[in-house]
C-alpha positions in Angstrom: 5.1 0.8 -56.6 4.4 2.1 -52.6 4.1 5.5 -51.7 6.9 7.0 -49.9 6.0 7.4 -46.1 5.5 11.2 -45.2 8.1 11.8 -42.4 6.9 14.8 -40.1 8.9 17.1 -38.3 9.3 15.6 -34.2 7.4 18.6 -32.9 4.5 17.9 -35.4 4.3 14.3 -34.6 4.6 14.6 -30.9 1.4 17.0 -31.1 -0.2 14.6 -33.1 0.7 11.7 -30.3 -0.7 13.9 -27.8 -3.9 14.7 -29.5 -4.3 10.7 -30.2 -3.8 10.1 -26.3 -5.8 13.1 -25.0 -9.0 11.7 -27.4 -8.1 7.8 -26.3 -8.1 8.7 -22.9 -11.2 10.6 -23.2 -13.1 7.5 -25.1 -12.4 5.5 -22.0 -13.3 7.9 -19.3 -16.9 8.6 -21.5 -17.5 4.9 -21.7 -15.9 3.1 -18.7 -17.0 5.9 -16.3 -20.2 5.4 -17.6 -20.4 2.0 -16.6 -19.7 2.4 -13.1 -22.5 3.9 -11.8 -24.4 0.6 -12.8 -21.5 -1.4 -11.0 -21.5 0.7 -7.7 -25.1 0.4 -7.5 -24.3 -3.4 -7.6 -22.0 -3.3 -5.3 -24.0 -1.5 -2.6 -26.7 -3.6 -3.3 -24.6 -6.8 -2.8 -24.2 -5.8 0.6 -21.3 -4.6 0.6 -20.6 -1.0 2.9 -20.0 1.7 0.6 -17.2 3.4 1.8 -15.4 0.1 2.5 -16.2 -1.3 -0.9 -14.9 1.7 -2.3 -12.0 1.7 -0.3 -11.0 -2.1 -1.1 -11.5 -0.9 -5.1 -9.0 1.8 -4.8 -6.3 0.1 -2.5 -6.3 -3.1 -4.3 -5.8 -1.3 -7.6 -3.2 0.8 -6.1 -1.3 -2.5 -5.0 -1.5 -4.1 -8.5 -0.3 -0.6 -10.0 2.7 -0.5 -7.8 3.6 -3.8 -8.5 3.1 -3.4 -12.6 5.1 0.1 -12.2 8.0 -1.9 -9.8 8.3 -4.8 -12.3 8.6 -2.8 -15.6 10.5 0.4 -14.6 12.3 -0.6 -11.0 11.2 0.9 -7.5 13.0 3.9 -8.4 10.1 4.9 -10.7 7.8 5.2 -7.4 9.8 7.8 -5.3 8.4 10.8 -5.2 9.3 14.2 -3.3 7.3 15.0 -0.4 5.5 17.8 -2.3 4.2 15.3 -4.7 3.2 13.2 -1.8 1.4 15.8 -0.5 -0.3 17.1 -3.5 -1.2 13.6 -4.3 -2.9 13.1 -1.1 -5.0 16.3 -1.5 -6.0 15.2 -5.1 -7.1 11.4 -3.6 -9.0 12.9 -0.8 -11.2 15.2 -3.0 -11.7 13.0 -6.0 -11.6 9.6 -4.1 -12.3 10.0 -0.5 -14.9 12.5 -0.8 -16.3 12.5 -4.3 -16.4 9.0 -5.5 -17.3 7.9 -1.7 -20.3 10.4 -2.0 -21.6 8.5 -4.8 -21.4 5.2 -3.2 -23.0 6.6 0.0 -25.7 8.4 -2.2 -26.2 5.4 -4.3 -27.7 3.3 -1.5 -31.0 4.9 -2.3 -30.2 7.2 -4.9 -30.7 5.5 -8.4 -27.7 5.3 -10.7 -29.4 6.9 -13.6 -30.2 10.1 -11.3 -26.3 9.8 -9.7 -25.1 10.0 -13.2 -27.4 13.4 -13.7 -26.2 15.0 -10.6 -22.7 14.5 -11.5 -23.2 16.1 -14.7 -23.2 19.2 -12.6 -19.6 19.3 -12.6 -18.5 21.6 -15.4 -21.0 23.8 -14.0 -19.0 24.0 -10.8 -16.1 24.0 -12.6 -17.3 27.1 -14.5 -17.5 29.0 -11.7 -14.5 28.2 -10.2 -13.0 29.3 -13.4 -14.9 32.5 -13.4 -13.8 32.8 -9.3 -10.3 32.6 -10.6 -10.6 35.6 -12.8 -10.9 33.8 -16.4 -13.7 34.4 -18.8 -15.0 31.5 -20.3 -15.9 31.8 -24.2 -19.8 32.4 -24.7 -20.3 29.2 -26.5 -18.8 27.3 -23.6 -21.4 28.7 -21.5 -23.7 27.6 -23.9 -22.7 24.3 -24.3 -22.8 23.9 -20.5 -25.6 24.8 -20.1 -27.4 23.2 -22.9 -25.4 19.8 -22.0 -27.1 20.2 -18.2 -30.5 20.6 -19.8 -29.9 17.2 -21.7 -28.8 15.3 -18.6 -31.8 16.9 -16.9 -34.3 15.4 -19.8 -32.7 12.0 -19.0 -33.5 12.5 -15.4 -37.0 13.6 -15.6 -37.8 10.6 -18.6 -36.8 8.0 -15.4 -39.2 9.0 -12.8 -37.9 6.9 -10.1 -38.6 8.7 -6.7 -36.5 6.5 -4.5 -34.0 8.8 -3.6 -33.6 10.7 0.1 -32.5 14.1 0.3 -29.8 13.7 2.4 -28.6 11.2 -0.2 -29.1 13.6 -2.8 -27.1 16.5 -0.8 -24.4 14.1 -0.1 -24.1 13.5 -3.7 -24.4 17.2 -4.7 -21.3 17.8 -2.0 -19.1 15.1 -3.6 -19.1 16.9 -7.3 -18.4 19.7 -5.9 -15.2 18.4 -4.2 -14.2 16.3 -7.4 -14.7 19.8 -9.1 -12.6 21.6 -6.6 -10.2 18.6 -6.8 -10.0 18.6 -10.8 -9.7 22.2 -11.4 -6.5 22.8 -8.8 -4.8 19.5 -9.3 -2.6 20.8 -12.1 -1.1 23.5 -9.7 -0.6 21.0 -6.9 3.1 19.8 -7.8 1.9 16.1 -8.5 4.2 13.9 -10.1 5.2 14.2 -13.7 4.3 10.6 -14.0 0.7 10.5 -13.9 0.7 6.8 -13.4 2.8 7.2 -10.3 0.3 10.2 -9.1 -2.5 7.8 -10.0 -0.8 5.2 -7.7 -0.7 7.5 -4.9 -3.8 9.3 -5.2 -5.9 5.7 -5.0 -3.3 4.5 -1.9 -4.5 7.8 0.0 -7.9 8.2 -1.1 -8.4 4.4 -0.4 -6.7 4.3 3.1 -9.3 7.6 4.0 -12.2 5.7 2.9 -11.1 2.8 5.4 -11.2 5.8 8.1 -14.5 7.1 7.0 -16.0 3.8 7.1 -14.6 2.9 10.3 -16.2 5.9 11.5 -19.7 5.1 10.0 -19.6 1.9 11.9 -19.3 -0.1 8.5 -17.1 -2.7 10.0 -19.9 -4.2 12.1 -22.2 -3.9 9.1 -20.0 -6.1 7.0 -21.1 -10.0 6.5 -18.6 -11.7 3.8 -21.0 -14.5 3.9 -24.3 -12.4 2.9 -22.2 -10.4 0.2 -23.6 -11.8 -3.4 -21.4 -12.6 -6.4 -22.5 -10.4 -8.4 -20.8 -7.7 -5.9 -17.9 -9.2 -6.0 -18.1 -9.4 -9.7 -18.9 -5.8 -10.1 -16.2 -5.1 -7.3 -13.3 -6.6 -9.6 -14.9 -4.6 -12.4 -14.2 -1.3 -10.5 -10.8 -2.1 -9.8 -9.6 -3.0 -13.0 -11.4 -1.3 -15.3 -12.8 1.8 -13.3 -9.7 2.4 -11.2 -7.1 1.2 -13.1 -8.2 2.1 -16.5 -10.4 4.8 -16.2 -9.2 6.7 -13.4 -5.4 6.5 -14.9 -6.5 8.0 -18.2 -8.5 10.7 -16.6 -5.5 11.5 -14.3 -3.6 11.9 -18.1 -6.3 14.3 -18.9 -5.5 16.3 -15.8 -2.6 16.9 -16.8 -2.7 17.3 -20.2 -6.1 18.5 -21.6 -7.9 21.6 -21.1 -10.5 21.4 -18.0 -13.6 22.3 -20.0 -12.9 19.6 -22.4 -12.4 17.0 -19.9 -15.7 18.1 -18.2 -17.8 16.8 -20.8 -17.5 13.4 -19.8 -20.0 14.2 -17.1 -22.3 14.7 -19.9 -21.7 11.6 -21.8 -21.9 9.3 -18.9 -25.7 9.6 -18.1 -25.8 8.6 -22.1 -23.5 5.4 -22.0 -25.7 4.7 -18.3 -28.7 4.8 -20.2 -27.6 2.6 -23.1 -25.9 0.0 -20.7 -29.2 -0.1 -19.0 -31.3 -1.1 -21.9 -28.4 -3.4 -23.0 -28.0 -5.3 -20.2 -30.9 -4.9 -18.3 -33.7 -4.7 -20.8 -34.5 -1.0 -19.7 -37.1 0.6 -21.5 -35.6 3.5 -24.0 -38.2 6.1 -24.5 -38.5 9.2 -26.6 -37.3 11.5 -23.8 -34.4 9.5 -23.4 -33.4 9.8 -27.0 -33.9 13.4 -27.0 -32.0 13.8 -23.9 -29.3 12.2 -25.3 -29.4 13.7 -28.7 -29.0 17.3 -26.2 -26.3 16.2 -24.5 -24.2 15.2 -27.5 -25.0 18.8 -28.9 -23.9 20.3 -25.8 -20.6 18.4 -25.8 -19.8 19.2 -29.2 -20.4 22.9 -28.6 -17.8 23.0 -25.5 -15.0 20.6 -27.4 -15.8 23.1 -30.1 -15.1 26.0 -28.2 -12.3 24.9 -26.4 -10.7 23.9 -30.0 -11.2 27.7 -30.8 -9.5 28.9 -27.4 -6.6 27.0 -27.9 -5.7 27.8 -31.1 
């Protein structure tokens, strides 16, 4: 005879469902965003101007998401207040136009692995923002952040690539600061309560801003559709479906439901994923230094997660 099912109180079941959603969303961000550095590099190497390419990524994703939500729930689901629209605009500009846009511009010369390393500094900026706001993170959280960044540094030193230009590196660092500021303050901006609706407007506004930035950079004059390699179109489609619709929606959900220090651990795992995919897809050599750096990154993530669990409890 089968055992009778255990019926949990509604509050307990809701908490378990929420925890499952948080960890599922975090897994998506860990894996998918780790692969987007490679995809962005393929896009810019295929002669697609960076800002126009990323604007196409987010605008197409926004249209697809809007169509899905409208067909499933009606146009009423897309209605937002003026404050919600303004909050979505701020996040779209900080995270996408300035944050993701900086990554695309920088990866014209910065290798994807080094870009992943520099993005790993996001939790450090988040920590400084928390301290500036009067918070006092646990010492274990500080230790995890520093160890994780050290592991990411080991990964970068194992590459030995010197093609990055100083200006590109500076642009990428500025992008990480913009991303950290947007992530830190997004819960206070009165975003739409529906994470998918918030994602829709952030991508639409951020993508539109990227078009303007691309025009100011003179990118339309460098766009030659006939010269774009097929790999660029495939990578761009991957960024639309997986990098934007799936992963960015997951990240928006995390911003509304998970501790910011826990969310920031993606910046440590992404370089590990990038190295693994480079070995798997491009047959890149995996050295002892890379394995050691990956192990240190995982240790840093474990410490941050442990500290945040104790703080929440």
